[in-house]
C-alpha positions as CSV (number, residue, x, y, z in Angstrom):
1,M,146.2,139.6,280.7
2,Q,143.0,140.4,282.6
3,S,141.5,142.2,279.6
4,L,141.2,139.0,277.6
5,A,138.7,137.7,280.2
6,M,136.2,140.2,278.7
7,I,135.3,137.5,276.1
8,E,133.4,135.7,278.9
9,N,130.8,138.4,278.6
10,W,130.4,138.1,274.8
11,P,127.0,136.6,273.8
12,V,128.7,133.6,272.0
13,P,128.8,129.9,272.7
14,T,132.6,129.6,272.4
15,A,135.3,132.1,272.3
16,A,139.1,132.2,272.6
17,A,141.6,135.0,272.4
18,A,145.3,135.8,272.7
19,V,147.8,138.6,272.4
20,V,151.3,138.1,271.0
21,R,154.1,140.7,271.1
22,A,156.4,141.7,268.3
23,D,159.2,139.6,269.8
24,G,157.0,136.5,269.6
25,T,156.2,136.2,273.3
26,V,152.6,135.5,274.2
27,A,151.4,138.3,276.5
28,G,148.3,136.3,277.4
29,S,145.6,134.0,276.3
30,Y,142.1,133.0,277.3
31,G,139.6,130.3,276.5
32,P,140.0,127.1,274.4
33,T,143.0,128.3,272.3
34,G,143.3,124.9,270.6
35,H,139.7,124.8,269.5
36,R,139.3,124.9,265.7
37,F,137.0,127.7,264.4
38,P,135.8,128.6,260.9
39,L,137.8,131.8,260.0
40,A,135.6,133.2,257.3
41,S,137.5,136.2,255.9
42,V,140.3,136.0,258.3
43,T,141.4,133.4,255.7
44,K,142.4,136.2,253.4
45,P,145.5,137.4,255.3
46,L,146.8,133.7,255.2
47,A,146.0,133.5,251.5
48,A,147.7,136.8,250.9
49,Y,150.8,135.7,252.8
50,A,151.0,132.6,250.5
51,A,150.7,134.9,247.5
52,L,153.6,136.9,248.8
53,V,155.7,133.8,249.2
54,A,154.9,132.8,245.6
55,Y,156.0,136.3,244.6
56,E,159.3,136.1,246.5
57,E,159.9,132.6,245.0
58,G,159.5,134.1,241.6
59,A,156.4,132.0,240.7
60,I,154.3,135.2,240.2
61,E,154.8,138.9,239.9
62,L,152.6,141.5,241.7
63,D,152.1,143.4,238.6
64,E,151.4,140.6,236.2
65,P,147.9,140.2,234.6
66,A,145.4,138.3,236.8
67,G,141.6,138.5,236.9
68,P,139.6,140.9,234.6
69,E,141.2,142.8,231.8
70,G,143.7,145.3,233.1
71,S,143.8,143.7,236.5
72,T,146.9,142.4,238.2
73,V,147.8,140.2,241.2
74,R,148.3,143.5,243.2
75,H,144.7,144.6,242.3
76,L,143.3,141.3,243.4
77,L,145.1,141.5,246.8
78,A,144.0,145.1,247.4
79,H,140.3,144.6,246.3
80,T,140.8,147.0,243.4
81,S,140.4,144.5,240.5
82,G,136.8,145.6,239.9
83,L,135.4,142.1,240.5
84,A,132.0,141.9,242.3
85,F,131.7,140.6,245.9
86,D,130.8,137.0,245.2
87,E,130.6,136.9,241.5
88,H,133.2,136.5,238.8
89,R,131.9,139.6,237.1
90,A,133.6,143.0,236.6
91,M,131.8,145.9,238.2
92,A,134.5,148.6,237.7
93,A,137.7,149.3,235.9
94,P,140.8,148.0,237.9
95,G,142.3,150.6,240.3
96,T,139.2,152.9,240.3
97,R,137.2,151.6,243.3
98,R,137.7,149.5,246.4
99,L,135.2,146.7,245.8
100,Y,135.6,144.1,248.5
101,S,135.7,140.8,246.7
102,N,135.7,137.1,247.7
103,A,135.7,136.3,244.0
104,G,139.0,138.3,243.6
105,F,140.7,136.0,246.2
106,E,139.3,132.9,244.4
107,V,140.8,134.1,241.1
108,L,144.0,134.8,242.9
109,G,144.1,131.2,244.3
110,D,143.5,129.8,240.9
111,H,146.2,132.0,239.4
112,I,148.8,130.8,242.0
113,A,147.7,127.2,241.5
114,K,148.3,127.5,237.8
115,A,151.6,129.3,238.1
116,T,153.0,126.8,240.6
117,D,151.2,123.7,239.3
118,I,150.2,123.0,242.9
119,P,146.5,123.2,244.2
120,F,146.2,126.3,246.3
121,S,145.2,124.4,249.4
122,D,148.5,122.4,249.1
123,Y,150.5,125.5,248.3
124,I,149.4,127.5,251.3
125,R,150.0,124.5,253.5
126,Q,153.6,124.0,252.1
127,A,154.4,127.8,251.9
128,V,152.9,129.1,255.1
129,L,151.2,126.7,257.4
130,E,153.8,123.9,257.8
131,P,156.8,126.2,258.1
132,L,155.0,128.1,260.9
133,G,153.9,124.9,262.7
134,M,150.2,125.7,262.1
135,T,149.2,122.1,262.2
136,A,145.5,122.7,263.1
137,T,145.0,125.1,260.2
138,A,143.6,124.3,256.7
139,V,142.3,126.2,253.7
140,D,140.3,123.6,251.8
141,G,138.0,125.4,249.5
142,S,137.8,129.2,248.9
143,P,141.0,131.1,249.7
144,A,138.7,134.0,250.5
145,K,136.7,132.4,253.3
146,D,137.1,128.6,253.9
147,G,140.0,128.6,256.4
148,V,139.7,126.8,259.7
149,S,142.2,127.5,262.5
150,T,142.9,127.9,266.2
151,V,144.0,130.8,268.3
152,D,147.3,129.0,269.0
153,D,148.0,128.7,265.3
154,L,147.0,132.3,264.5
155,V,149.3,133.5,267.2
156,R,152.1,131.8,265.3
157,F,151.0,133.6,262.1
158,A,150.7,137.0,263.9
159,A,154.2,136.5,265.4
160,E,155.5,135.8,261.8
161,V,153.9,139.0,260.4
162,Q,155.5,141.1,263.1
163,A,159.0,139.5,262.7
164,P,159.0,137.8,259.3
165,R,161.0,134.7,258.6
166,L,159.2,133.4,255.6
167,L,159.2,136.8,253.8
168,D,161.6,139.7,253.5
169,A,160.5,142.4,256.0
170,R,160.3,144.9,253.1
171,T,157.6,142.7,251.5
172,V,155.5,142.7,254.7
173,L,156.0,146.5,254.9
174,T,154.5,146.7,251.4
175,A,151.6,144.5,252.4
176,M,150.7,146.7,255.3
177,S,151.0,149.9,253.2
178,V,148.0,151.4,251.3
179,V,147.6,150.3,247.7
180,H,145.8,152.9,245.6
181,P,145.4,155.5,248.3
182,G,142.2,157.6,248.4
183,L,139.8,155.0,247.1
184,S,136.4,154.8,248.9
185,G,134.3,151.7,249.3
186,I,132.1,149.6,251.5
187,L,133.8,148.0,254.5
188,P,131.4,145.0,255.1
189,G,129.4,145.5,258.2
190,Y,130.5,149.1,258.7
191,G,129.3,150.9,255.6
192,N,130.9,153.3,253.2
193,Q,134.4,154.5,254.2
194,K,136.2,157.5,252.6
195,P,138.9,156.3,252.1
196,N,138.6,152.6,252.5
197,D,142.3,151.9,252.7
198,W,143.7,148.4,252.1
199,G,147.1,146.9,251.7
200,L,148.0,143.5,250.1
201,G,145.4,141.3,251.7
202,F,145.3,143.3,255.0
203,E,142.8,146.0,255.8
204,I,144.4,149.1,257.2
205,R,142.6,151.0,259.9
206,D,143.7,154.6,259.2
207,A,141.0,156.9,260.4
208,K,138.0,154.7,259.5
209,S,134.9,155.3,261.6
210,P,133.0,153.2,262.6
211,H,135.5,150.4,262.8
212,W,136.0,146.9,264.3
213,T,139.2,147.8,266.1
214,G,139.5,150.2,269.1
215,L,139.3,153.9,269.4
216,S,142.9,153.8,270.7
217,S,144.1,151.6,267.9
218,S,146.9,153.3,265.9
219,P,146.1,154.3,262.3
220,R,148.8,151.9,261.2
221,T,146.8,148.9,262.7
222,F,146.1,146.3,260.0
223,G,144.4,143.0,259.9
224,H,141.0,141.4,259.1
225,F,137.8,140.3,260.6
226,G,135.5,137.5,259.5
227,Q,131.7,137.1,259.2
228,S,132.1,134.0,261.4
229,G,132.8,136.3,264.4
230,T,136.6,136.3,264.2
231,F,139.3,138.9,264.0
232,L,143.1,139.4,263.9
233,W,144.7,142.8,264.3
234,I,148.3,143.9,264.4
235,D,149.2,147.3,265.8
236,P,152.8,148.2,265.0
237,D,152.7,151.1,267.4
238,A,151.7,148.8,270.3
239,R,154.2,146.2,269.0
240,A,151.5,143.5,269.5
241,A,148.8,141.6,267.8
242,C,145.5,140.2,269.0
243,V,143.5,137.2,267.8
244,A,139.9,136.5,268.8
245,L,137.8,133.6,267.4
246,T,134.2,132.8,268.2
247,D,131.5,130.5,266.8
248,R,128.8,133.1,266.5
249,D,128.4,135.0,263.2
250,F,129.4,138.7,263.1
251,G,126.6,141.1,263.9
252,P,125.5,143.9,266.2
253,W,127.0,142.1,269.2
254,A,130.5,142.2,267.7
255,V,130.1,145.9,266.6
256,E,129.4,146.6,270.3
257,A,131.8,144.2,272.0
258,W,135.0,144.3,269.9
259,P,136.2,148.0,270.1
260,P,136.1,148.2,274.0
261,F,137.8,144.8,274.1
262,T,140.6,146.1,271.9
263,D,140.9,149.3,273.9
264,A,141.2,147.3,277.1
265,V,143.9,145.1,275.6
266,L,145.9,148.1,274.3
267,S,145.5,149.9,277.7
268,E,146.9,146.8,279.5
269,L,149.8,146.5,277.1
270,R,150.7,150.1,277.7
271,G,150.3,149.8,281.4
C-alpha cells in the first residue's frame, strides 16, 4: 500500500505501520515491523481483551463490584468508574462522567489477578499474547500503559478483534459498543468531547471532532492511541484495521499527521 509510505515524512526517528483486513490478510506494511516500541495507552485494548477472556472463562463478571464503591468491572473498562486519571482517588460517582483513567485499568488488572490467582502480566500472556503468537509483546507493569510490542504482533491482535477466535463474536460486539451513552469527557490530547463515547477498553470514534482518526473514518471506528506516538484503529465499515507505532511522544506533529494518513489508507482500501 503506497499510502503507508507517508510515515517516511513523519518527524519521528523510527516508525512502522501496517494494514490488516477483516479476513486476516495483510494489505500492506512499511518500516521495521519487527521493532519493539513502547505502546503507552495502546496497552489498554490488550488488557481489555484479557479482561474479556477472564469474563468468558467465568473468572469475573462484567457487573461485579470492582474499584470505588458502586463501580464494576464494566465501569473500569469504560472509564466511568469515577477514578482520577493517575490517582486511586474517586472524582465522581460511577456511571456519571467519562473520566479517562490509567488508575482504573490498574485496579482492573489487580482485580483480575486476585480473581484468577495469576499475576496480570502472566494472565494476559497466557490468555491473549501466546494464543495469538504475539511473542514480541509483553505487559510488565501497568496494564494501562506499560505494554511493549511490534507492528507484526499488533497485526495479529487486530486480525483477532475483526474475526475473533479467543472470544465469542458477541462479546467483541459488546466491547465496540458504547457503554453509558451520552457521557461527555476529556479525550486526552483532543479536549472535551460531547459525547466522549467509549466501549469496553476501546475508544469509539462516533462524531468526535477533533479526532486522531481520519475525516473519512466511519463513526463505528474504534481503537486507541498512545502518548508514545502509537495508534491502532479498526474500521468495521472499511473491513480493515491499521497499526502505526513510533518512538516520538504524541504531540502537535501527530495531531497534524495522523488524520490525513488514515484518510489516505482508507482511500486506497476503497480504491
